[in-house]
C-alpha positions, 0 to 999 in steps of 0.5 A: 244196268238196264230195266230189262232182264239183267244177266250177270252171267251168260251161257251158250245159246242152246241151254238145253245141251248140258254137254256144251261149254258154259260161259261164266262172268268174271269180275276184276274186283268185288263191285261196289254199291251201284257200280255196273259189273264188268263181264269177261266171259270164260268157258267152264266145261261140264259145269253142274247146273241148277236153277233157283226161282226166287231171290229171297233169303232161301234162294240166296242162301242156297246159292251161298252155301253151294259156293262156300262148300263146293269146289266144283264149277257151278252154273247157278241161275237165280231168277227174280221177278223184281229188280236188283237191290240198288234199283228197288226204290219206293215212290212213296218215299217222295210222294207220301202215298202209295202209287201202286207200282206195276208190274211189281211192288219194290217193297215186296219184290226184288233181290232179298224179297221183302227182307230188304225193306222189312224191319230186318229182324233175325230171330236166333231161336228155333222156336220162332220162324215156322215148322222146319224144326219139326222136319229136321229136329230142334237141335239141328235147326238151332245149329243151322241158325247159329251157322247162318247168323255168322254168315249174316255177320260176315256181310255186315249185320250188326253184332249187337243182339237184342232181347238177351236181358236178364233181371227182375224186369223180364221176370215181371213180364213173364209173371204178368204173361202167365197171369194173363194166360199168355206164353212168352217166347224167349228169342234173341233178335239181331236187328238189321234195320230197314236201311241197313238191311238193304246195304247188307243184301247188296253186299251179298248180291255183289258177292254172288255176281262176282262168284259167277252166279247168273241173276235174271231180274225182271224175269218171271217163272211161268211154270216148271217143265216136267217129263215123266214126273221128273222136273227138267227145268223152268219156263221163263217170261222175259220182256221179249217173250218166253223161253224154256231153260233146262236144269238138273235140279230146280229150287222154287223159293218164291217167298210169301208173295209167291205162295199163291202161284206155288199152290197153283203149280202144285195143283197142276202138276200133282206136287204133294201138298196140303193146305196149311195155316193162314194168318189173318190179323191187324197191325197195332200201333201205340205210343212208345211210352206204353211199350217202354219196358217190353221194348227195353227188355225184350226188344220184340216181345213174342207172346202166344195165347188161345183166347176164349171162346174158340181157343184159336192160336193168336200171336204177336209178330214183328214188333217195331219199337220207334217204327213205322207202319207200312203198306205192301202191295201184292198181285191183283192190287191187294194192299196189306199192312206191315211194319218197318223199323230203322236203325237211326230213324225213329218215330214216337210209336211202336207197332206190332202185328196180332195174327189169328191162325186159321186151319181149315179142314175138308172139304175147303182147300183154298186158305190163301184165297180166303185170306185174299178175299178178306183183304180185298173186302177191307181194301174196298172199304178203304178205296184201295188203302189200308184201313185204320180204326181206334180200339175204343171205337171198335168197342163202342161199335162205331167207325173212326173219323179222320178228325178224331185221329188228328186229336189223339195221342197216337198219331198214325205213322202210315199217313195215307191210311184211311180212317174207317171201320175194319170190323165191317170186313174182318170175319167175326171169329177173327175180330173177337179173337183179336179183341180178347187177345188185346185184353190179355195183352193189357195185363202184360203191358198196361195201357195196351188196350187204351181207347186210342190204340190204333188197329190197321187192317188187313195184315195177312200172312200167306204161308198156307200151301205146305209142300210135303218133303222128306228130311232131304228136302225132296218133293215127290217130283224128282229134281224139284225142291220147294223152300222158304215161306212159299213152301209153308215150312218157314216164316221170316228171314232167318228160318228161310235163310236156314232152309236155303243153307240146308238145301245147298248142303243137300244138293251137294250130298244127294246130287253130287254138287 
């Protein structure tokens, strides 16, 4: 496959004329990993047309559900800014340092979005993953999770479920959490693993291609096309220029990385939305021995607290037993920290995020920009790298030096992180919330607040632009739907996938697909 936009399916030249025959690519057999697709063009008359912008879990599962539930011929175009799964390679694996790849970061962009290179955790409870249950109901959300989980199993997910242990240890952890003023959220976890997730999503990618879904990679959606307040299609930027592509229904699912872009699109075209929550925090790393009990019993301990004095919501997120701290690069050279956890490769450390939720009121309406500024300031102090600081140094009011990291029990798994002072960039309110939450966590996990515990910054979650929708996932713009993390309604792989499944069903029910 070439590095230019890859078309797994081709159409007639004039894409605006829906009455013309559409040509669908057909493969003789299911492609294997890394195998180029063999195209045989077949005409399909009167095919129904929809465009999916973003090949993350939400867009992928919309396409999957359309294929699974409808016998009607479809013309599905999946537009992705990044590369196919098999071409997503991070140079850091060989160089040991981030080289700030252009135009896109392979870790965050490409088929499956950040899912292929994340720790690959599927949260199997409606209580985790955003606010979609508030829109569609908790029972229905759980039903969709169970359904979506079975699809993941079909494509190779590990049958083992973590975090379902019952016994005296879980009671002890819960008791300690209550005493500390924290809420322990029960959530079974299906762990794909960073390396296993890539193969699973490759299986899905090959399945979609074999089913005739067109996938345009290295292709960016510049804008949507409106006519009399009706969405008629999208404007795409490819290697050789721009073109307009028309469609009966457009689904925007640009993920966490595309949240800022979608916010601008909403403002430009009066798509009903409101500023939502933005999460600012750190990634904490400590020895596995400290986290041994909670790792064994819960695998991922999800704890929520409201520390004094401000009582902002603070939570743990994305716990990685034996995992590795990782750097992700966003637009405008913004470097943020995340965590990866492999099935087979293990470190001596556990990492997890501590996130402080910020909800802004009028007149301020730019929460994403606010979080970006925090990240940019931190990056400035680290000369473009992630900053790391020992917890004890924060309490002592001093920066951390590289030679100090070299002689501690907790050795950083992010090798090119720069020792420094994260408090010089972190907002005071957020920093105090993080410190107080760590003290609360220490009552649940003794040793968590050790002076040697490492804090990496910035950890940012851009969920802030919340698009207003009804229970049918309809926006105020006819023909336009917004899904996944960029919509503000979901957080994480499973709930974004669930929203895609629901979108596929609604397209069939409401629009004759």
